[in-house]
N, C-alpha and C positions, 0 to 999 in steps of 0.2 A: 578547580577549585581556586575560588578567590585569593589573592596574595594579600597578605595584611601587609598594610604599611608601615615602613619603620616607625612613621609618629605614633602610631596606634601601641607599638611596643613600649617605647618611650614615655607614652602616656600612662599603660599600665603599670610599670616598675615604678612610675614617681608616686601614681597612686597610692600602691602598696607599701612605697616607701612612708607616705604620711600617716596610713593607716597604721603600718608597723610600728612607727614610732609614736604614735599614741601612748602605748603603756609605759615606757620611760619617762614620758612626758608627764606623767601622773604621778609617777614615783618622783620626779624632782618637785613635781607641786606641794606635794607632801612632806616635803622638808620643812617646810614653814607655814602650811596650813594645813587644818582638820581636814579630815574625807569629806564632811558637809560642807565645806567653805570649797573644796575644790569641786564638787558635784554642781553646787549651785553657783560658782563662778564660770564653769563650763559652759553651763546653759545660757546665761546670762550672757556672755561675751558673744556666743554665735548668736543668739536672736539678735543681740543689737546690731551685730554686724549684717546680718541678713536683714532688719528691718525697712530700709527703702524698697529692698526687691518684694517683699512681704506685702509693704502697702500699696503699690504697684498691681499685686495680683491677687490680693483678696476681694478686691470688688466685682471679679470674675467667678468668685467661689459661689455656688448654692449655699443659700442658709442651713438648707437638711444636710450640707457635709460639712458641718462644723464642728458636730458632737464628734464624727469620725477622726477630723483632724486633730481635735483634741486629745483623741484615745492615741491617737497618733504621737502627739508630742508627747505624752505618758511613757507610752510602750517604746518609742524609737528613740527617744531622748533621755527626758529626765532621772526616770526609774535606772536605767544602766548607768549613767553619769555617777549616780549615789553608789550603786553596787558595786561597780569597779574601783572607785575610790575607797570605799572600805574595803574592800576585798584585798587589796595592793597593800593593806597596812600589813599583812602577815603572808603575802604570796609574792614570789619574785614574779618580776615584770614579763619576762619571757615565757614563763609559763602562762601567764595571763594571755598575752597575745596567741598562743596555741591553743588555748579552750576556747578563745572567740570564735576558732574556724568551727565550734560546733552548730553556727549560724545554720548553714545550710542543711544540715542534718535535721535541727528541729524545724526548720519549713517544710520539709518531706514530711513528716510525722503528725504535722498540725493538718498538712494538706489533706494527709490519708484521714485520720482520726474526726476532723470537724468537717471535712468538706467532701470525705469519702476518693479522694483521688487516689487509685490503686498504682503499685509500681510494681516492678520486676522481681524477681527472687535478688539478683544481684544488687539492687539499690538495698535491700532490707538486711544484705549481708553487708552492706559498707557501713549502714547504722549500726549493724551491733558491732562490729571492729572498731567504730570511732568510738561508742560508749565504752569498750573493754580499755582502751586506750585512754578514757577521761576516767576511769575507773582508777587506773594505774597511778593517774597524776595527782587524783585526788588523794589519794594513800600513799604516796610515795615519800619517806622521809629520807634521811641522810644515809649515804653509801649506798648500797643495793636493796635495803629493807623495805618491807610495805609496812608504814604504822597503822595508827587509827585517822580515821575522816578529816581532812581538813575542810570546817566548815566554811572559811574563807574561800576554799576553789567552788565551793557548792554556790556560792554568791556570783561568781562569774558565770554559771552552766545558768543559774536563775537569769542572769543579764544576756544572754545568747539565747533564752527563751522568750524575753520579753523582744528584742530584734526580730527573733522569726515570727511572731504573732503580727508584730507590725508590719511585715511584711505581707503576711496573709491580708491582713487587714486593709493595706492598700490597693492587693491584686484583685479583692473581692469587690472593695466600696469605692477604692480611689484611684482605679486603674487608667480612667480617660482625664486625669488631672496630671498638667506637667511635674515631674520629680521636684524641679525647683519649688514649684506653686507648693506642692505636699509639704517640702521639707520647711520654706521660711516661713510659711503661714503656721503649720502645725509649732514652731518654735517661739513665734511672737506669741502664741496662746498661751503656751506653758511659761514662757521667760519670766514675766511678772512676779511668777511664785516664786522663780530662783531667785530674783532679785530682792523680795520683800524677807525671804529667809536669808538671804545674805548680808543685808545689812539691818534688818530686824530682830535677827536671832542669833547671830554669831558675832565674835568681837574683829571681824575682818577689817573695818575700818580703823578701828585703833591702834591693831596689829602691822596694818600697811602703814601708818605715819610714824610708828615707833620701833619697828623691827625692820633690819635691812634683809634677811633672811624671806619674810613675808613679801617683800617687793620681788623678789628673784622668782619665788615660787606663784605670783601674780601673774610675771610674765609668760613663765613656760605653761601655765592654764589658759590662759587667753590665747597663745600663739596655738595651743589643741583646739580650741572653741573655734578661732577662725580658720586656721588651715584645716582640722580634721574634720569639720562640718562644712563649712560654706566652700570653701576653695575646692576640697575634694570633691565635693557635688558637683563641682563644675566640670573637672577632668573626667569624673564617671559619666555624667551624660554626654562629654563632647566623643569617649571612648564609644558610648553605645549609638551614635551619630555615625560613629567611622565604620564601626562592625556590627555587632550585635550583641545579645543578652549574654548568650553561652560565653562568646571572648570576653565581656566585660566581669564577669562572675568568678573567671579563672583569679584574679588577684587575690582570693579566698586561698589560695595555695602557697601565694610568695607571700603574703603578710607575717605567717609566723617567722619566716626564714630572718626577715627585717629585725620583729620584735625578740628573738633570741639571740642576734647578733649583738643588738642594743645591751639586752642585759650580759652578756658573756664581756661586752667592753667595760661595762659598769661595775665588772668584779663578781656577778651572781654566782651563786655554785648549784651547780646542776650535775646531778648524779645518773647514773646508768640507767635505774629504771625511768628517771622522766624522759631521758632519749627515747629510751622503747615507747613510753606513753604519748609520746610526741609524733613517733613515727608511726603508731596504728590511728593515730586521730588523723593524722595527714591522709593515709591509705584510706581511710574507711569515709571521710569526707571526697577522696576523689572517685571510689568506685562509685560511691552515693550518687553524686553529683554529674558526673558522666555518662552514669547508665540512665540517670532519670532525664537527662536532655535526650539522649538515645531513644528513649522510649516516648517522649513526647513529639520529638519528630517522626516516629514510626508512625505515632496516631493521627497526624497531619499527613500521612500521603496515603492512608485508606480511603 
């Protein structure tokens, strides 16, 4: 077995730290911005940062792929950015970070129902465990009780479904394009929508000029857009070059650790049922993802 270089582990935990910090940055951004301003500013800053890269790469993209890249921009960036921002007005950032781990599970389900990619029983068991944990997180209230459904948690679930749909779209229609090309070009295709909405339909500019809290919130969200999208993508691609997709995907298990850590440090209240739900989601994702990888590798050796 090939030994994993130390740099690969450093990059993996760096990536998990960046993505795990995304949810606390959204929370800080909501102090001075509306959810709609957070979502549009996040995409606008990321698209502007990646604009030079997109300009260099877009000329190599077949025009027939543009429609798929537009869909990728909506599913992988624009829609989730708004859903996460709205959800975190009524949801702790730590719980949001854990629910984000549902992406691999939805990726498996979409591959099954849309593309007919069957999996082992262990994978389905992991999916069930993961959804049990999700149900607990969605209904968990104060103390150890299970109350009514938190519809804002469902927004996060919907966002992860968008992410998973985007991953399957890229796999089926854009797999031969470089990841930086897909991300940068898809972002500049939806970036103008975010910019028009931000400056044309919100009070962002006037608040930025008059309110101190808006300035700090803008800094946090721009940091999120640049770090959480552009720089994180570069790190992810470097990990893929050094190791493989299976190693890179293990970042999914580390992200919730940092998300919960930031939440606790920020004084968020988490109860026993929350931790039970988090554990179930983590175990479910681990079982489903690892067995899926094993099943895929076994198929290649036949």
